[in-house]
VOBA-1610 file (N, C-alpha, C; in pm, whole numbers, padded with zeros to 5 digits, always signed):
BEGIN
Met+01348-00891-03291Met+01374-00991-03193Met+01235-01013-03105Val+01150-00917-03100Val+01027-00931-03032Val+00938-01028-03106Asp+00942-01022-03243Asp+00863-01105-03322Asp+00908-01264-03300Leu+01041-01276-03295Leu+01092-01417-03268Leu+01056-01462-03119Leu+01063-01370-03027Leu+01021-01407-02902Leu+00876-01446-02889Lys+00794-01376-02958Lys+00650-01410-02956Lys+00625-01549-03016Glu+00699-01587-03128Glu+00673-01709-03183Glu+00728-01823-03087Leu+00840-01797-03028Leu+00898-01892-02935Leu+00811-01919-02813Cys+00759-01803-02751Cys+00677-01814-02637Cys+00545-01884-02654Leu+00491-01869-02783Leu+00366-01941-02808Leu+00385-02102-02831Ile+00504-02140-02851Ile+00530-02282-02857Ile+00525-02351-02714Asp+00482-02469-02698Asp+00477-02531-02580Asp+00598-02629-02558Gly+00672-02632-02447Gly+00779-02722-02435Gly+00836-02726-02286Ile+00773-02812-02195Ile+00830-02822-02065Ile+00959-02900-02076Ser+01034-02908-01959Ser+01156-02994-01958Ser+01131-03127-01997Gly+01216-03181-02079Gly+01203-03321-02135Gly+01106-03324-02258Arg+01042-03218-02285Arg+00929-03223-02386Arg+00956-03096-02483Glu+01090-03076-02515Glu+01119-02954-02584Glu+01110-02962-02730Asp+01048-03077-02777Asp+01058-03112-02927Asp+01011-03006-03027Lys+00901-02952-02992Lys+00842-02835-03079Lys+00935-02716-03083Val+00985-02687-02972Val+01067-02562-02954Val+01196-02599-03049Arg+01253-02713-03031Arg+01366-02751-03113Arg+01339-02757-03260Glu+01235-02810-03293Glu+01201-02810-03446Glu+01192-02670-03493Tyr+01134-02571-03420Tyr+01119-02435-03464Tyr+01268-02378-03477Ile+01349-02398-03380Ile+01477-02333-03384Ile+01562-02395-03504Ile+01553-02524-03529Ile+01622-02580-03638Ile+01579-02524-03775Ser+01440-02495-03776Ser+01391-02443-03915Ser+01439-02300-03931Glu+01479-02235-03818Glu+01532-02092-03834Glu+01683-02087-03861Ile+01748-02198-03821Ile+01900-02191-03836Ile+01952-02284-03945Lys+01877-02373-03994Lys+01928-02487-04078Lys+02016-02430-04200Asp+01978-02314-04253Asp+02036-02260-04372Asp+02145-02155-04342Lys+02165-02131-04211Lys+02256-02022-04176Lys+02373-02056-04097Cys+02385-02183-04053Cys+02508-02232-03967Cys+02498-02385-03978Lys+02610-02434-03925Lys+02624-02587-03902Lys+02560-02608-03758Tyr+02490-02729-03751Tyr+02429-02770-03622Tyr+02420-02922-03622Glu+02408-02965-03487Glu+02379-03105-03457Glu+02297-03108-03335Thr+02216-03225-03328Thr+02135-03254-03199Thr+02201-03366-03126Asp+02224-03346-02997Asp+02285-03447-02921Asp+02173-03543-02860Pro+02221-03658-02805Pro+02127-03758-02753Pro+02026-03705-02655Leu+02069-03604-02575Leu+01982-03542-02478Leu+01872-03457-02531Gly+01901-03396-02656Gly+01803-03311-02716Gly+01858-03170-02734Asn+01973-03138-02688Asn+02048-03013-02712Asn+02066-02984-02859Val+02060-02860-02902Val+02092-02826-03038Val+02228-02738-03024Ile+02329-02792-03077Ile+02465-02724-03079Ile+02486-02668-03207Ala+02505-02535-03235Ala+02520-02482-03354Ala+02662-02407-03366Phe+02714-02394-03482Phe+02846-02327-03503Phe+02816-02237-03624Lys+02850-02106-03593Lys+02839-01996-03705Lys+02971-01944-03725Glu+03018-01949-03851Glu+03150-01891-03881Glu+03130-01734-03888Gly+03241-01674-03834Gly+03244-01527-03834Gly+03346-01479-03948Lys+03352-01352-03953Lys+03441-01288-04052Lys+03589-01324-04022Asn+03616-01356-03883Asn+03743-01373-03842Asn+03749-01496-03760Arg+03865-01578-03760Arg+03877-01686-03669Arg+03893-01636-03524Ala+03845-01702-03436Ala+03845-01661-03296Ala+03971-01727-03229Lys+04034-01644-03140Lys+04160-01705-03072Lys+04099-01799-02958Lys+03996-01779-02896Lys+03940-01862-02795Lys+03792-01898-02835Lys+03761-02024-02796Lys+03628-02075-02831Lys+03523-02019-02742Val+03418-01965-02793Val+03310-01885-02722Val+03183-01965-02741Met+03106-01996-02632Met+02979-02059-02647Met+02875-01972-02576Leu+02769-01935-02647Leu+02649-01873-02593Leu+02550-01997-02566Ser+02474-01978-02450Ser+02375-02081-02425Ser+02244-02020-02379Ala+02136-02086-02403Ala+02004-02052-02353Ala+01919-02186-02356His+01835-02197-02252His+01760-02316-02239His+01622-02307-02317Met+01579-02421-02373Met+01451-02429-02454Met+01330-02447-02365Asp+01353-02516-02248Asp+01244-02569-02173Asp+01178-02456-02089Glu+01054-02482-02057Glu+00975-02389-01966Glu+00931-02480-01858Val+00880-02393-01741Val+00821-02465-01637Val+00681-02520-01673Gly+00630-02611-01616Gly+00490-02666-01643Gly+00454-02776-01543Phe+00381-02866-01596Phe+00322-02977-01510Phe+00327-03112-01592Ile+00293-03221-01524Ile+00280-03340-01588Ile+00170-03418-01519Val+00082-03492-01601Val-00029-03572-01538Val+00027-03688-01472Thr-00020-03710-01342Thr+00021-03829-01265Thr-00090-03924-01247Tyr-00228-03876-01257Tyr-00334-03973-01217Tyr-00458-03922-01290Ile-00551-04016-01331Ile-00671-03979-01379Ile-00775-04024-01277Cys-00859-03936-01232Cys-00962-03976-01127Cys-01090-04035-01187Asp-01155-04106-01105Asp-01284-04165-01150Asp-01372-04061-01213Asn-01376-03943-01147Asn-01468-03838-01189Asn-01417-03764-01309Gly-01301-03802-01368Gly-01257-03742-01498Gly-01153-03616-01466Phe-01134-03589-01334Phe-01029-03482-01310Phe-00894-03544-01320Leu-00787-03454-01347Leu-00657-03499-01362Leu-00563-03449-01240Lys-00490-03537-01180Lys-00397-03501-01073Lys-00264-03473-01150Phe-00188-03388-01085Phe-00064-03357-01168Phe+00045-03308-01059Thr+00172-03300-01108Thr+00284-03234-01038Thr+00343-03144-01124Asn+00441-03066-01056Asn+00514-02965-01129Asn+00633-03012-01198Val+00670-02955-01305Val+00800-02977-01368Val+00875-02852-01366Gly+00972-02840-01275Gly+01033-02720-01252Gly+00971-02635-01141Gly+01024-02526-01104Gly+00985-02436-00987Gly+00857-02360-01022Val+00730-02412-00976Val+00611-02338-01000Val+00544-02321-00858Asp+00519-02204-00816Asp+00452-02176-00692Asp+00298-02200-00717Ser+00239-02281-00628Ser+00104-02327-00629Ser+00008-02188-00640Lys+00056-02080-00586Lys-00030-01964-00574Lys-00058-01903-00716Val+00034-01931-00813Val+00021-01876-00941Val-00058-01961-01039Thr-00101-02076-00985Thr-00168-02177-01070Thr-00320-02175-01061Leu-00373-02131-00951Leu-00525-02146-00924Leu-00598-02077-01030Gly-00695-02146-01093Gly-00776-02082-01189Gly-00719-02061-01334Lys-00601-02109-01347Lys-00536-02081-01477Lys-00577-02165-01579Ser-00582-02122-01700Ser-00607-02213-01823Ser-00482-02290-01852Val-00494-02405-01890Val-00382-02499-01936Val-00419-02578-02051Lys-00316-02631-02118Lys-00325-02718-02235Lys-00257-02848-02192Val-00338-02956-02222Val-00278-03091-02181Val-00255-03185-02298Gly-00139-03248-02298Gly-00104-03345-02402Gly-00065-03287-02531Glu-00031-03371-02618Glu+00020-03332-02747Glu-00090-03273-02833Asn-00215-03289-02805Asn-00328-03242-02878Asn-00376-03099-02814Gly-00308-03064-02707Gly-00333-02932-02643Gly-00490-02926-02584Val-00533-03029-02522Val-00667-03044-02463Val-00686-02930-02362Asn-00787-02849-02384Asn-00812-02729-02286Asn-00846-02777-02157Gly-00796-02708-02045Gly-00838-02743-01907Gly-00807-02627-01819Val-00863-02646-01701Val-00850-02535-01592Val-00805-02600-01476Ile-00708-02536-01408Ile-00663-02582-01271Ile-00764-02530-01168Gly-00815-02628-01091Gly-00914-02595-00990Gly-00874-02643-00845Ser-00959-02612-00757Ser-00929-02660-00620Ser-01075-02653-00533Lys-01063-02699-00425Lys-01192-02703-00341Lys-01244-02554-00319Ala-01370-02546-00338Ala-01430-02414-00326Ala-01396-02358-00188Ile-01372-02209-00182Ile-01338-02146-00060Ile-01441-02162+00057His-01573-02168+00020His-01671-02180+00131His-01669-02326+00184Leu-01595-02405+00132Leu-01583-02555+00186Leu-01454-02566+00274Cys-01378-02467+00275Cys-01245-02461+00343Cys-01261-02415+00484His-01179-02486+00570His-01190-02441+00721His-01050-02434+00772Gly-01027-02350+00874Gly-00893-02350+00942Gly-00786-02292+00846Asp-00678-02375+00850Asp-00561-02335+00774Asp-00585-02344+00620Glu-00677-02435+00590Glu-00722-02433+00442Glu-00783-02308+00387Glu-00843-02233+00477Glu-00911-02104+00442Glu-00809-01994+00430Lys-00700-02013+00500Lys-00598-01889+00516Lys-00486-01916+00410Asn-00448-02041+00378Asn-00328-02059+00291Asn-00365-02112+00154Ala-00272-02075+00056Ala-00295-02131-00074Ala-00277-02291-00076Pro-00361-02363-00153Pro-00346-02503-00140Pro-00211-02550-00209Ser-00162-02662-00164Ser-00044-02709-00237Ser-00087-02779-00355Leu+00014-02815-00444Leu-00016-02866-00572Leu-00093-02997-00565Asp-00062-03075-00460Asp-00136-03206-00445Asp-00282-03191-00420Lys-00324-03075-00378Lys-00471-03047-00348Lys-00532-02997-00465Leu-00466-02967-00582Leu-00522-02922-00698Leu-00552-03025-00799Tyr-00629-02979-00906Tyr-00664-03089-01010Tyr-00694-02995-01141Ile-00688-03083-01243Ile-00712-03010-01378Ile-00853-03067-01423Asp-00936-02973-01467Asp-01076-03003-01506Asp-01063-02990-01662Ile-01072-03097-01736Ile-01087-03096-01881Ile-01227-03115-01941Gly-01325-03102-01847Gly-01463-03117-01882Gly-01507-03258-01920Ala-01427-03362-01875Ala-01465-03498-01885Ala-01569-03542-01778Glu-01659-03628-01803Glu-01753-03669-01711Glu-01703-03785-01617Asn-01600-03858-01666Asn-01553-03973-01599Asn-01417-04011-01641Arg-01352-04109-01572Arg-01218-04156-01615Arg-01223-04198-01768Glu-01313-04279-01802Glu-01311-04344-01931Glu-01317-04228-02042Glu-01390-04125-02023Glu-01400-04019-02119Glu-01256-03939-02113Ala-01208-03915-02007Ala-01082-03850-01987Ala-00976-03918-02066Glu-00972-04052-02046Glu-00857-04137-02106Glu-00875-04130-02266Arg-00969-04090-02316Arg-00982-04080-02465Arg-00897-03966-02514Tyr-00865-03867-02418Tyr-00809-03743-02463Tyr-00658-03728-02399Val-00638-03786-02270Val-00519-03766-02214Val-00468-03892-02158Gln-00338-03888-02127Gln-00276-04016-02063Gln-00190-03972-01949Ile-00165-04064-01855Ile-00073-04036-01754Ile+00069-04007-01819Gly+00137-03902-01774Gly+00261-03875-01835Gly+00256-03760-01943Asp+00127-03714-01970Asp+00118-03603-02062Asp+00165-03468-02001Ser+00208-03392-02092Ser+00271-03255-02045Ser+00145-03166-02024Val+00171-03063-01933Val+00074-02969-01911Val+00134-02825-01920His+00085-02737-02000His+00140-02612-02014His+00048-02498-01989Phe+00089-02383-01939Phe+00006-02268-01920Phe-00046-02229-02055Ser-00171-02184-02066Ser-00229-02132-02187Ser-00235-01979-02174Ser-00141-01909-02257Ser-00121-01773-02235Ser-00100-01703-02361Asp-00161-01593-02395Asp-00137-01518-02516Asp-00009-01420-02497Phe+00054-01386-02606Phe+00163-01293-02604Phe+00099-01155-02621Val+00119-01061-02532Val+00045-00928-02527Val+00146-00822-02512Ala+00144-00719-02588Ala+00224-00595-02575Ala+00129-00498-02497Phe+00187-00428-02398Phe+00118-00328-02324Phe+00200-00226-02269Gly+00142-00111-02222Gly+00217+00005-02176Gly+00310+00066-02289Lys+00418+00123-02252Lys+00506+00177-02357Lys+00597+00076-02418Ser+00644-00024-02318Ser+00748-00118-02381Ser+00737-00253-02313Lys+00626-00291-02262Lys+00611-00407-02185Lys+00556-00521-02274Ile+00589-00646-02239Ile+00526-00757-02305Ile+00493-00866-02197Lys+00379-00938-02227Lys+00338-01036-02131Lys+00324-01174-02206Ala+00378-01282-02143Ala+00375-01414-02206Ala+00414-01514-02107Lys+00390-01642-02139Lys+00456-01745-02062Lys+00590-01776-02125Ala+00676-01845-02060Ala+00796-01897-02115Ala+00904-01798-02158Ile+00888-01674-02118Ile+00988-01579-02140Ile+01125-01628-02089Asp+01117-01693-01970Asp+01233-01778-01929Asp+01226-01910-01981Asp+01295-01944-02090Asp+01415-01864-02134Asp+01408-01871-02290Arg+01288-01840-02345Arg+01274-01829-02488Arg+01338-01699-02518Phe+01347-01607-02426Phe+01419-01482-02462Phe+01561-01510-02496Gly+01639-01585-02418Gly+01772-01629-02459Gly+01785-01694-02595Cys+01686-01776-02612Cys+01694-01845-02753Cys+01666-01739-02874Ala+01593-01638-02834Ala+01554-01538-02943Ala+01693-01454-02959Ile+01765-01425-02858Ile+01889-01349-02879Ile+01987-01435-02966Met+01995-01560-02939Met+02094-01642-03008Met+02042-01657-03159Leu+01911-01669-03192Leu+01869-01684-03323Leu+01899-01548-03395Glu+01880-01439-03328Glu+01910-01317-03388Glu+02063-01303-03430Met+02145-01352-03340Met+02282-01343-03372Met+02325-01439-03476Ile+02266-01558-03480Ile+02294-01652-03596Ile+02254-01595-03719Lys+02154-01515-03732Lys+02107-01465-03853Lys+02185-01333-03892Ser+02263-01286-03808Ser+02351-01166-03845Ser+02477-01208-03880Glu+02566-01114-03929Glu+02695-01141-03957Glu+02790-01113-03843Leu+02858-01218-03797Leu+02931-01227-03682Leu+03078-01177-03705Glu+03141-01115-03614Glu+03277-01088-03636Glu+03375-01202-03620Phe+03336-01297-03525Phe+03420-01421-03495Phe+03343-01540-03488Asp+03406-01650-03511Asp+03335-01795-03502Asp+03279-01796-03364Thr+03156-01852-03358Thr+03083-01857-03229Thr+02996-01982-03218Tyr+02999-02049-03109Tyr+02911-02168-03089Tyr+02786-02120-03010Phe+02673-02193-03038Phe+02550-02156-02971Phe+02487-02287-02931Ala+02444-02296-02794Ala+02383-02414-02737Ala+02245-02384-02690Phe+02150-02446-02762Phe+02016-02432-02729Phe+01976-02565-02632Leu+01961-02542-02507Leu+01964-02655-02420Leu+01843-02702-02362Val+01836-02826-02312Val+01714-02888-02260Val+01731-02894-02111Gln+01610-02911-02042Gln+01615-02949-01903Gln+01678-02861-01798Glu+01683-02735-01823Glu+01749-02637-01722Glu+01660-02628-01604Glu+01525-02630-01612Glu+01428-02612-01518Glu+01432-02717-01399Val+01490-02837-01446Val+01490-02951-01355Val+01633-03006-01324Gly+01726-02906-01330Gly+01860-02936-01285Gly+01971-02915-01378Cys+01957-02819-01478Cys+02067-02784-01565Cys+02141-02900-01636Arg+02042-03001-01673Arg+02108-03124-01728Arg+02166-03107-01868Gly+02093-03037-01956Gly+02150-03027-02085Gly+02278-02939-02089Ala+02289-02848-01998Ala+02409-02767-01988Ala+02539-02850-01972Ser+02523-02950-01889Ser+02643-03033-01859Ser+02693-03101-01984Ala+02600-03163-02050Ala+02624-03228-02187Ala+02686-03144-02284Ala+02629-03020-02305Ala+02674-02927-02417Ala+02815-02876-02381Ala+02837-02850-02248Ala+02975-02800-02218Ala+03077-02895-02236Phe+03043-03022-02206Phe+03143-03134-02231Phe+03168-03147-02384Ser+03068-03135-02469Ser+03082-03146-02608Ser+03159-03042-02677Val+03115-02922-02638Val+03171-02798-02709Val+03316-02766-02655Lys+03326-02782-02526Lys+03451-02750-02452Lys+03500-02607-02477Pro+03418-02506-02445Pro+03448-02379-02475Pro+03544-02317-02377Asp+03612-02211-02417Asp+03710-02138-02325Asp+03625-02037-02240Tyr+03529-01982-02312Tyr+03434-01886-02253Tyr+03292-01920-02275Ala+03196-01898-02176Ala+03060-01924-02199Ala+02974-01803-02150Ile+02886-01768-02242Ile+02791-01672-02189Ile+02639-01727-02186Val+02598-01728-02067Val+02457-01798-02044Val+02355-01676-02047Leu+02263-01687-02139Leu+02159-01588-02155Leu+02022-01642-02081Glu+01975-01563-01998Glu+01872-01599-01908Glu+01763-01497-01883Ala+01661-01535-01813Ala+01565-01435-01752Ala+01582-01454-01597Thr+01560-01342-01527Thr+01586-01350-01380Thr+01457-01270-01312Thr+01444-01304-01188Thr+01325-01235-01117Thr+01346-01078-01095Ala+01245-01008-01139Ala+01248-00862-01114Ala+01135-00840-01012Ala+01170-00808-00897Ala+01068-00784-00786Ala+01037-00638-00761Asp+01044-00553-00871Asp+01027-00409-00862Asp+00880-00382-00865Val+00801-00433-00767Val+00663-00426-00767Val+00617-00369-00634Ala+00489-00353-00623Ala+00415-00286-00507Ala+00453-00373-00379Phe+00476-00288-00275Phe+00497-00348-00136Phe+00627-00427-00119Val+00723-00405-00206Val+00860-00462-00189Val+00959-00346-00172Gly+01042-00368-00072Gly+01134-00269-00038Gly+01261-00276-00142Asp+01328-00157-00156Asp+01444-00151-00240Asp+01537-00258-00235Ala+01578-00304-00107Ala+01667-00408-00094Ala+01637-00542-00147Asp+01500-00556-00169Asp+01445-00689-00209Asp+01404-00690-00359Thr+01423-00581-00432Thr+01373-00574-00572Thr+01452-00675-00662Val+01567-00719-00621Val+01657-00805-00702Val+01709-00732-00823Cys+01620-00684-00916Cys+01664-00605-01027Cys+01548-00529-01074Val+01549-00425-01157Val+01453-00330-01188Val+01439-00326-01341Gln+01315-00345-01385Gln+01280-00336-01529Gln+01300-00197-01582Gly+01369-00190-01700Gly+01404-00057-01770Gly+01536-00012-01734Lys+01604-00077-01640Lys+01748-00039-01609Lys+01852-00133-01677Gly+01797-00219-01771Gly+01907-00281-01855Gly+01932-00426-01821Ala+02037-00471-01886Ala+02083-00617-01869Ala+02131-00637-01717Val+02106-00751-01674Val+02140-00798-01541Val+02270-00891-01545Val+02371-00848-01480Val+02484-00930-01474Val+02517-00962-01331Ser+02520-01086-01292Ser+02531-01126-01145Ser+02669-01144-01104Phe+02693-01117-00977Phe+02819-01153-00916Phe+02813-01286-00840Met+02697-01332-00808Met+02679-01457-00742Met+02526-01500-00732Asp+02507-01627-00759Asp+02375-01683-00721Asp+02393-01815-00655Arg+02299-01898-00643Arg+02296-02010-00559Arg+02378-02121-00631Ser+02416-02105-00747Ser+02490-02216-00804Ser+02626-02173-00867Thr+02655-02047-00869Thr+02774-01991-00921Thr+02826-01863-00848Ile+02954-01859-00822Ile+03019-01739-00782Ile+03102-01699-00905Tyr+03060-01589-00976Tyr+03108-01555-01107Tyr+03247-01494-01098Asn+03324-01509-01203Asn+03458-01460-01209Asn+03454-01310-01185Arg+03523-01255-01092Arg+03524-01112-01068Arg+03566-01023-01182Asp+03673-01064-01261Asp+03729-00986-01359Asp+03621-00984-01481Met+03547-01093-01497Met+03437-01099-01599Met+03323-00998-01567Phe+03288-01008-01436Phe+03178-00925-01370Phe+03215-00771-01400Arg+03341-00742-01361Arg+03377-00596-01371Arg+03394-00558-01518Gly+03440-00653-01597Gly+03468-00616-01738Gly+03335-00593-01820Ala+03226-00665-01776Ala+03101-00646-01838Ala+03050-00500-01822Phe+03059-00459-01684Phe+03019-00325-01656Phe+03099-00220-01726Lys+03227-00241-01739Lys+03316-00145-01808Lys+03275-00140-01949Leu+03264-00251-02017Leu+03229-00259-02155Leu+03081-00196-02182Ala+02996-00215-02102Ala+02870-00153-02109Ala+02875+00001-02090Ala+02961+00042-02001Ala+02961+00186-01977Ala+03023+00250-02105Glu+03126+00186-02162Glu+03199+00235-02279Glu+03102+00242-02403Asn+03006+00162-02399Asn+02916+00153-02518Asn+02772+00202-02487Ser+02755+00267-02375Ser+02616+00330-02341Ser+02507+00225-02337Ile+02542+00102-02285Ile+02443-00002-02261Ile+02393+00003-02120Ala+02273+00002-02104Ala+02219-00003-01959Ala+02243-00137-01902Ile+02301-00131-01784Ile+02335-00253-01712Ile+02316-00236-01558Gln+02282-00347-01503Gln+02268-00353-01347Gln+02306-00497-01295Thr+02307-00505-01163Thr+02341-00635-01103Thr+02218-00676-01017Lys+02214-00807-00972Lys+02119-00860-00883Lys+02153-00812-00744Thr+02057-00761-00671Thr+02091-00718-00537Thr+02061-00819-00428Thr+02028-00938-00477Thr+02006-01057-00398Thr+02064-01186-00439Val+02136-01253-00363Val+02186-01380-00395Val+02086-01482-00400Ala+02028-01519-00516Ala+01909-01612-00531Ala+01906-01673-00658Gly+01838-01784-00672Gly+01819-01857-00806Gly+01950-01920-00848Gly+01943-01959-00978Gly+02067-02023-01040Gly+02022-02048-01192Asn+02116-02089-01260Asn+02092-02111-01403Asn+02197-02216-01461Asp+02205-02227-01590Asp+02293-02319-01645Asp+02449-02275-01630Ala+02472-02170-01585Ala+02605-02131-01551Ala+02653-02220-01443Gly+02575-02270-01341Gly+02616-02353-01243Gly+02671-02477-01282Ala+02621-02534-01397Ala+02675-02661-01453Ala+02793-02636-01547Ile+02787-02519-01629Ile+02885-02503-01740Ile+03026-02463-01671His+03028-02377-01569His+03151-02332-01522His+03236-02437-01445Lys+03181-02543-01408Lys+03253-02652-01350Lys+03296-02757-01447Ser+03258-02751-01574Ser+03288-02855-01674Ser+03429-02834-01732Asn+03481-02958-01767Asn+03605-02969-01841Asn+03726-02888-01775Gly+03737-02899-01646Gly+03856-02836-01582Gly+03823-02690-01552Gly+03696-02645-01579Gly+03669-02503-01544Gly+03652-02411-01669Ile+03551-02340-01684Ile+03517-02262-01800Ile+03487-02119-01746Tyr+03552-02023-01802Tyr+03513-01882-01778Tyr+03369-01860-01819Thr+03285-01824-01718Thr+03138-01818-01746Thr+03083-01689-01694Ile+02990-01627-01773Ile+02909-01520-01727Ile+02763-01525-01762Ala+02679-01473-01682Ala+02533-01475-01715Ala+02479-01334-01742Ile+02413-01330-01848Ile+02342-01194-01885Ile+02187-01240-01878Ser+02107-01151-01788Ser+01972-01198-01769Ser+01878-01086-01794Leu+01765-01115-01835Leu+01664-01020-01871Leu+01573-01008-01732Pro+01551-00884-01680Pro+01467-00866-01572Pro+01317-00910-01605Cys+01257-00996-01530Cys+01126-01065-01554Cys+01037-01054-01437Arg+00931-00987-01441Arg+00829-00994-01335Arg+00749-01106-01341Tyr+00704-01168-01230Tyr+00610-01282-01221Tyr+00665-01405-01305Ile+00788-01423-01285Ile+00863-01536-01357Ile+00803-01663-01325His+00819-01762-01414His+00757-01895-01385His+00612-01898-01362Ser+00542-01824-01431Ser+00397-01813-01433Ser+00336-01800-01579Ala+00211-01803-01577Ala+00147-01791-01715Ala+00164-01632-01768Thr+00196-01549-01679Thr+00188-01403-01715Thr+00321-01327-01679Ser+00422-01377-01727Ser+00562-01314-01709Ser+00562-01188-01777Val+00624-01083-01723Val+00633-00956-01796Val+00772-00915-01815Ala+00808-00862-01932Ala+00947-00816-01951Ala+00935-00674-02021Asp+01050-00609-02036Asp+01055-00470-02096Asp+01146-00496-02227Thr+01105-00449-02338Thr+01178-00452-02459Thr+01304-00374-02456Lys+01311-00268-02386Lys+01429-00179-02360Lys+01539-00275-02293Asp+01505-00352-02201Asp+01612-00446-02146Asp+01642-00555-02234Met+01557-00604-02327Met+01589-00702-02426Met+01697-00648-02519Lys+01684-00525-02564Lys+01783-00473-02643Lys+01925-00450-02576Ala+01923-00419-02449Ala+02045-00400-02380Ala+02107-00532-02367Cys+02030-00643-02334Cys+02087-00772-02320Cys+02161-00816-02450Tyr+02079-00800-02557Tyr+02149-00832-02689Tyr+02276-00770-02723Asn+02274-00627-02708Asn+02393-00559-02742Asn+02512-00607-02655Leu+02486-00620-02526Leu+02597-00671-02428Leu+02646-00810-02473Ala+02553-00899-02510Ala+02601-01031-02544Ala+02678-01032-02670Val+02651-00955-02763Val+02724-00945-02890Val+02871-00887-02867Leu+02876-00788-02787Leu+03003-00720-02749Leu+03092-00815-02656Leu+03039-00879-02567Leu+03112-00970-02480Leu+03168-01086-02557Ala+03079-01135-02652Ala+03120-01250-02729Ala+03246-01208-02808Glu+03240-01093-02876Glu+03360-01045-02950Glu+03481-01039-02858Asn+03471-00975-02749Asn+03585-00965-02661Asn+03645-01102-02613Tyr+03556-01190-02577Tyr+03603-01324-02527Tyr+03674-01401-02648Ala+03615-01376-02767Ala+03679-01448-02883Ala+03831-01408-02905Gln+03845-01285-02853Gln+03994-01213-02866Gln+04063-01243-02728Asp+04006-01312-02647Asp+04067-01344-02513Asp+04087-01219-02424Lys+03978-01135-02431Lys+03974-01008-02355Lys+03865-01028-02252Ile+03907-01023-02129Ile+03797-01033-02024Ile+03766-00881-01974Ser+03862-00793-01963Ser+03815-00663-01910Ser+03895-00561-01994
//
């Protein structure tokens, strides 16, 4: 699964521009299950299991990543841009990026610190004060390589380090896609639906369409979530801790999760020696927020991978947690297919 994740993370695909990610996923599943692509760009797959399911189960993960989009080309050849999804300007300064379909190399820059005064000197500049330098001498030269509306992606290698850590862009949520690809390639106990979704980072738009189309009884949302287990952060604010397993939430900003499903996940994990934890902060949100409200209500749970420095070029995850998330997802899917919550 780490190899799958590496290939997925190295593909570029911000919200609304998931084409290359979708093409890769289809190439991996086309001979292993039935699938279709909806008008929004979601890939909905159905994999037959050894047994027919009593209840329809759908696993979901989003294909898009955070990034930027070109909004203006300056006379001096620099590019103005805005964010696509939640990106903190503090993680963008000096970062290498790729612009447009041809992956033009660029660097995010700002006014030099010795020219800043007052609040400018103390605070990180907002995105509207930044620019992308692609090495063009003027607008005419820049326009030969990029256009307004072009995607901008972080340029970041996939690196293994420490005992079990990996660093990459787009771990949120290529990790969830990797789990689903791994499951599709395996022999499943029960029939299962898989939804590879678009545009989560800009409002869970693909999730609404997929939930309406599939109409599952149960949904398992596979995600990555903030791990703040780093220096200078108190225990109450760590959210979750890398190395302590899969994260199952009781509540975030878009969903109050079913209590029986929440408790049932912990019970199932304990019975099968799967490392599991919960978020200690009510924060963030994911496609569960759209899915659980669809079609008169859907039983929905989220399984998340603890991810440091999320929504940046250098997100960090732990392969031990990846394994825990995968094992829990498989077991929960089997239980829900039999209409077992706890």
